C-alpha positions in Angstrom: -11.4 19.3 -3.1 -10.2 16.0 -4.4 -7.0 17.5 -5.6 -6.4 19.3 -2.3 -7.0 16.0 -0.4 -4.3 14.3 -2.5 -1.9 17.2 -2.0 -2.5 17.2 1.7 -2.0 13.5 2.0 1.4 13.8 0.1 2.7 16.7 2.2 1.5 15.6 5.6 2.5 12.0 4.9 6.0 13.0 3.8 6.4 15.0 7.0 5.2 12.1 9.2 7.4 9.5 7.4 10.5 11.7 7.5 10.1 12.6 11.2 8.4 9.5 12.8 8.9 6.7 10.2 5.5 5.2 11.1 3.8 5.1 7.7 5.9 2.3 6.2 5.5 3.6 2.7 8.1 5.4 0.6 5.8 7.8 -1.2 2.8 8.5 1.0 0.0 7.9 0.6 0.9 5.3 -2.0 3.2 2.3 -1.7 5.9 3.0 -4.3 9.1 4.8 -4.9 9.8 8.0 -7.0 11.4 6.6 -10.2 10.6 8.4 -13.4 10.9 5.9 -16.2 9.7 4.6 -19.6 9.3 1.0 -20.6 8.2 -1.3 -23.3 4.5 -0.7 -22.4 4.7 3.0 -22.8 3.8 3.3 -26.5 1.0 0.9 -26.2 -0.4 2.6 -23.1 -0.4 6.0 -24.8 -2.0 4.6 -27.9 -4.8 2.9 -25.9 -5.4 6.1 -24.0 -5.6 8.2 -27.2 -7.9 5.7 -28.9 -10.3 5.5 -26.0 -10.4 9.3 -25.5 -11.0 9.9 -29.3 -13.3 7.1 -30.2 -14.5 5.5 -26.9 -17.7 7.5 -26.3 -18.8 7.1 -29.9 -18.1 3.4 -30.0 -19.8 2.9 -26.7 -22.9 4.6 -28.0 -23.1 2.8 -31.4 -21.7 -0.8 -30.9 -24.3 -3.6 -30.4 -24.5 -4.5 -26.8 -22.6 -7.8 -27.0 -20.0 -6.1 -29.2 -19.6 -3.4 -26.6 -19.0 -5.9 -23.9 -16.3 -7.6 -26.0 -14.7 -4.3 -27.0 -14.7 -3.2 -23.3 -13.0 -6.3 -22.2 -10.4 -6.3 -24.9 -9.6 -2.6 -24.4 -9.4 -3.0 -20.6 -7.1 -5.9 -21.1 -4.9 -3.9 -23.4 -4.8 -0.9 -21.0 -3.9 -3.0 -17.9 -1.2 -5.0 -19.8 0.4 -1.9 -21.3 0.6 -0.1 -18.0 2.0 -3.2 -16.3 4.7 -3.5 -19.0 5.8 0.1 -18.5 7.7 -1.4 -15.6 8.9 -4.3 -17.9 7.9 -8.0 -17.9 9.8 -9.0 -14.8 9.2 -5.9 -12.6 5.7 -5.2 -13.8 4.3 -8.7 -13.9 6.4 -11.7 -12.7 8.1 -10.2 -9.6 4.9 -8.8 -8.1 3.7 -12.3 -7.3 6.9 -14.0 -6.2 8.1 -11.6 -3.5 8.3 -12.9 0.1 4.9 -11.4 0.9 3.0 -13.1 -1.9 1.3 -16.4 -2.7 3.4 -18.1 -5.3 6.4 -18.9 -3.0 4.3 -21.0 -0.6 2.6 -23.1 -3.3 4.9 -26.0 -2.4 3.5 -26.1 1.1 0.1 -27.3 -0.3 1.2 -30.6 -1.6 -1.6 -32.1 0.6 -4.4 -29.5 0.3 -6.8 -31.0 3.0 -3.9 -31.2 5.5 -2.8 -27.6 4.7 -6.3 -26.3 5.2 -6.7 -28.0 8.6 -3.3 -26.6 9.6 -3.8 -23.1 8.1 -4.7 -21.2 11.2 -1.6 -22.5 13.1 0.7 -20.4 10.9 -1.1 -17.0 10.8 0.5 -15.3 13.8 4.0 -13.7 13.4 5.6 -15.9 16.1 3.9 -19.1 15.0 6.2 -21.8 13.5 6.7 -21.4 9.7 4.3 -18.4 9.7 2.6 -17.6 6.4 3.8 -14.6 4.4 1.8 -11.4 5.0 -0.6 -11.8 2.1 -1.2 -15.5 2.7 -1.9 -14.9 6.4 -4.0 -11.8 5.5 -6.5 -13.7 3.4 -8.6 -16.9 3.6 -7.0 -19.9 1.9 -9.2 -19.5 -1.2 -6.7 -16.9 -2.4 -3.5 -19.0 -2.2 -5.4 -22.1 -3.4 -6.0 -20.3 -6.7 -2.3 -20.3 -7.4 -1.9 -23.8 -6.0 -4.4 -25.0 -8.6 -2.8 -23.0 -11.4 0.5 -24.7 -10.5 -1.1 -28.1 -10.5 -2.5 -27.3 -14.0 1.1 -26.7 -15.2 0.8 -22.9 -15.0 3.2 -22.3 -12.1 5.4 -19.3 -11.4 5.0 -15.5 -11.3 4.4 -15.0 -15.0 1.3 -17.3 -15.2 0.0 -16.0 -11.9 0.3 -12.4 -13.2 -1.4 -13.3 -16.5 -4.2 -15.0 -14.5 -4.8 -11.9 -12.4 -4.8 -9.6 -15.3 -6.9 -11.7 -17.6 -9.6 -12.4 -15.0 -9.4 -8.9 -13.4 -10.1 -7.2 -16.7 -13.5 -8.9 -16.8 -14.6 -6.8 -13.8 -15.6 -3.9 -16.1 -17.8 -6.2 -18.1 -19.6 -7.4 -14.9 -20.2 -3.8 -13.9 -21.7 -2.9 -17.3 -24.0 -5.9 -17.1 -25.2 -4.9 -13.7 -25.7 -1.2 -14.5 -27.7 -2.1 -17.6 -29.9 -4.5 -15.6 -30.5 -2.3 -12.7 -30.5 1.2 -14.3 -30.5 1.4 -18.1 -28.4 0.5 -21.1 -27.9 4.2 -21.9 -26.2 4.8 -18.5 -24.1 1.6 -18.9 -22.9 2.9 -22.3 -22.0 6.3 -20.9 -20.0 4.6 -18.1 -18.2 2.1 -20.4 -15.2 4.3 -21.5 -14.5 5.3 -17.9 -14.6 1.6 -16.7 -12.2 0.7 -19.5 -9.7 3.6 -19.0 -9.7 3.7 -15.2 -6.6 4.8 -13.3 -7.2 1.7 -11.2 -5.5 -0.3 -14.0 -2.2 0.9 -12.7 -2.6 -1.4 -9.7 -4.7 -4.1 -11.4 -1.7 -5.1 -13.4 -0.5 -8.4 -11.8 -2.4 -7.8 -8.6 -4.5 -10.7 -7.0 -6.9 -8.0 -5.8 -7.9 -7.4 -9.4 -8.8 -11.1 -9.6 -10.8 -10.8 -6.3 -12.5 -7.6 -7.7 -13.7 -9.5 -10.7 -15.1 -12.4 -8.7 -17.0 -10.0 -6.4 -18.2 -8.0 -9.4 -19.6 -11.0 -11.2 -21.4 -12.1 -8.0 -23.3 -8.7 -8.1 -23.8 -8.8 -11.9 -25.4 -12.3 -11.7 -27.6 -11.2 -8.8 -28.6 -8.1 -10.8 -29.7 -10.3 -13.7 -31.6 -12.6 -11.3 -33.6 -9.9 -9.6 -34.5 -8.1 -12.8 -36.3 -10.9 -14.5 -33.5 -13.3 -15.4 -33.3 -17.0 -14.6 -33.3 -17.8 -10.9 -30.2 -19.9 -11.6 -28.4 -16.6 -11.9 -29.1 -16.1 -8.2 -27.6 -19.5 -7.5 -24.5 -18.5 -9.4 -24.4 -15.2 -7.5 -24.5 -17.0 -4.2 -21.7 -19.3 -5.2 -19.4 -16.5 -6.3 -20.2 -14.4 -3.2 -19.3 -17.4 -1.1 -16.0 -17.7 -3.0 -15.4 -14.0 -2.6 -15.6 -14.3 1.2 -12.9 -17.0 1.0 -10.6 -14.9 -1.2 -10.6 -11.8 1.1 -12.0 -11.3 4.6 -12.8 -7.6 3.8 -14.9 -8.5 0.9 -17.7 -9.7 3.1 -18.6 -6.0 3.1 -19.9 -6.7 -0.4 -23.1 -7.7 1.4 -23.9 -4.0 1.4 -24.0 -3.4 -2.4 -25.6 -6.9 -2.6 -28.4 -5.6 -0.4 -28.7 -2.6 -2.7 -29.0 -4.9 -5.7 -31.8 -6.8 -3.9 -33.5 -3.5 -3.1 -33.4 -2.3 -6.7 -34.7 -5.6 -8.2 -38.3 -6.5 -8.4 -37.7 -10.2 -8.3 -35.7 -10.3 -5.1 -38.1 -12.6 -3.2 -38.1 -15.2 -6.0 -34.3 -15.0 -6.2 -33.5 -15.1 -2.5 -33.8 -18.8 -1.8 -31.5 -19.6 -4.7 -29.0 -16.9 -3.6 -28.9 -18.4 -0.1 -28.5 -22.0 -1.5 -25.5 -20.9 -3.5 -24.1 -18.9 -0.7 -23.6 -21.8 1.7 -21.7 -24.1 -0.7 -18.2 -22.6 -0.6 -18.2 -22.0 3.2 -19.5 -25.5 3.8 -16.7 -27.0 1.7 -14.0 -25.1 3.5 -15.5 -25.8 6.9 -15.8 -29.5 6.2 -12.2 -29.5 5.0 -11.2 -28.2 8.5 -10.7 -24.4 7.9 -12.4 -22.2 10.5 -13.0 -18.8 8.9 -13.9 -17.0 12.1 -10.9 -18.3 14.1 -8.6 -17.4 11.1 -10.0 -13.8 11.0 -9.5 -13.4 14.8 -5.9 -14.5 14.5 -5.4 -12.2 11.5 -6.5 -9.2 13.5 -3.9 -10.1 16.1 -1.2 -10.4 13.4 -2.3 -7.1 11.8 -1.6 -5.2 15.0 1.6 -7.1 15.7 3.0 -5.7 12.5 2.9 -2.4 10.6 -0.9 -2.1 11.2 -0.2 -1.6 14.9 2.2 1.3 14.2 0.7 3.1 11.3 -1.3 6.1 12.7 -5.1 5.8 12.2 -5.4 9.5 12.4 -3.5 9.9 9.2 -4.7 6.9 7.2 -8.4 7.3 7.9 -8.4 10.3 5.5 -5.2 9.6 3.5 -6.9 6.3 2.4 -9.5 8.5 0.7 -6.7 10.3 -1.2 -5.5 6.9 -2.4 -9.0 6.3 -3.6 -9.0 9.6 -5.6 -5.8 8.4 -7.4 -7.4 5.0 -7.9 -10.7 6.2 -9.5 -9.6 9.6 -10.9 -11.0 13.1 -10.7 -13.8 12.2 -13.2 -15.2 9.7 -10.7 -14.9 12.2 -7.9 -16.9 14.7 -10.0 -19.4 11.9 -10.9 -19.9 11.0 -7.2 -21.0 14.6 -6.5 -23.6 14.4 -9.3 -24.7 11.0 -8.0 -25.1 12.5 -4.5 -27.4 15.1 -6.0 -29.6 12.3 -7.5 -30.1 10.6 -4.1 -32.8 13.0 -3.1 -34.9 11.4 -5.8 -33.9 8.0 -4.4 -35.4 8.9 -1.0 -38.7 10.1 -2.6 -38.8 7.0 -4.8 -37.9 4.5 -2.0 -34.8 3.3 -3.8 -36.3 3.0 -7.3 -37.6 5.7 -9.6 -35.6 6.8 -12.6 -32.6 5.0 -14.0 -30.4 7.8 -12.7 -31.7 7.3 -9.2 -31.1 3.6 -9.3 -27.6 4.1 -10.5 -27.0 6.6 -7.7 -28.2 4.1 -5.1 -25.8 1.4 -6.5 -22.9 3.8 -6.4 -23.8 5.1 -3.0 -23.8 1.5 -1.7 -20.3 1.0 -3.0 -19.2 4.3 -1.4 -20.7 3.2 1.9 -18.9 -0.1 1.7 -15.6 1.7 1.1 -16.2 4.1 4.1 -16.9 1.1 6.3 -13.6 -0.5 5.3 -11.9 2.8 6.0 -13.4 3.4 9.5 -12.6 -0.2 10.5 -8.9 0.6 10.9 -8.0 -2.7 9.1 -7.1 -0.8 5.9 -4.3 1.5 6.9 -2.3 2.0 3.7 -2.1 -0.1 0.5 -5.7 0.7 -0.2 -4.8 1.6 -3.9 -4.6 -2.2 -4.1 -6.9 -3.5 -1.4 -9.8 -1.3 -2.4 -9.8 -2.3 -6.1 -13.0 -4.3 -5.7 -14.9 -1.3 -4.1 -13.4 1.2 -6.6 -14.8 -0.7 -9.5 -18.3 0.2 -8.5 -17.6 3.9 -8.0 -16.6 4.3 -11.6 -20.2 4.1 -13.1 -20.8 7.5 -11.4 -19.0 8.9 -14.4 -22.1 8.3 -16.4 -23.5 11.5 -14.8 -20.8 13.7 -16.4 -20.9 15.9 -19.5 -17.8 16.8 -21.4 -16.9 13.1 -21.6 -13.7 13.3 -23.7 -12.1 15.9 -21.4 -12.8 13.8 -18.3 -11.5 10.7 -20.1 -8.3 12.6 -21.0 -7.9 13.6 -17.3 -8.3 9.9 -16.3 -5.7 8.8 -18.8 -3.2 11.5 -17.9 -3.4 10.6 -14.2 -2.8 6.9 -14.8 0.1 7.6 -17.2 1.7 10.0 -14.8 1.5 7.8 -11.8 2.7 4.7 -13.7 5.7 6.6 -15.3 6.7 8.7 -12.3 6.4 6.0 -9.6 7.5 2.5 -9.4 4.4 1.2 -7.7 4.4 -1.9 -5.5 3.1 -3.5 -2.3 
């Protein structure tokens, strides 16, 4: 079914784009162009894929836990970097963050950060004076301020911005492993580890700010998972701080309240952790509000700008299901199969009231992520580009692969998909 969904999205999307020109993508349902190519990252990408398929499951089962986390991070970093460099250093890393839609070109407009924050909402609409580029207007100012601060630290330009996104983004798989171990079991986390490392999502994580957003959101859930399963209550404070930051990196990531609620449900220490979580949660919103930025007003204006542009033309009737085809390409066929297995385990979740066996707890966590993604889809604010925008949600679907047998065959399928997409299409946004 997942394969048929992707094929249908390609065929129907090609027809709509050729006849009506309303999709605003060159290779529906993905943003990208058909351009078969090799690059300097090709040998490394193939080598990483072969190594993980051949040795990943055994290493995940045998390494000490901390060693596994370090190995997962290092391998994920190598996988993302090698795929990005298939397109070359400039096209694959630098240029992605210096286009007219991105954050780096407007860094110079933040020489006075408090003044820029107070004035931020005045430049969101298309017809406003000196309107922000699409991605700056489409996110709260926490996103662009990241690159402003990098520039202030002497790390300006697209190269450093891309390196930041990849380096931080690769930690997301570690955060998910920490959360799965805390909420379900170490055994399931170990089974999921190779799939988190070798995810097709790495194609779009390479030099994408959304990979950075995904990691921040993932660590907020991981720290909360540690807090509600017997860890220090200070973990809950950290979780609140990071979730507050997440909401000021991307409006849509407020939906992470859903998997956050699932984590609270699965943890026995939620009442003890909740006051610390709330205390941390108010810090970032308070700082931005006192600085003069109105989150709610900015979001209202963003919705207007969204429908003034391509979002008002792209057909909801196509994207509401084609977005799911993008998700299949983002998480791979192994994850689609794992989600079916996780769905089968949810019957036990109902009987156990959200707890029960480790498999049931993992299924609840994955189901919460799937529900979050569906809410984003039905909202109509995610028409196209979801292979990038939904990276934070996709990261939490990947642990469903822990339910699979025949691990190496499924890992090979994941690797082949990523390599084909990266070498046949020049992806972009």
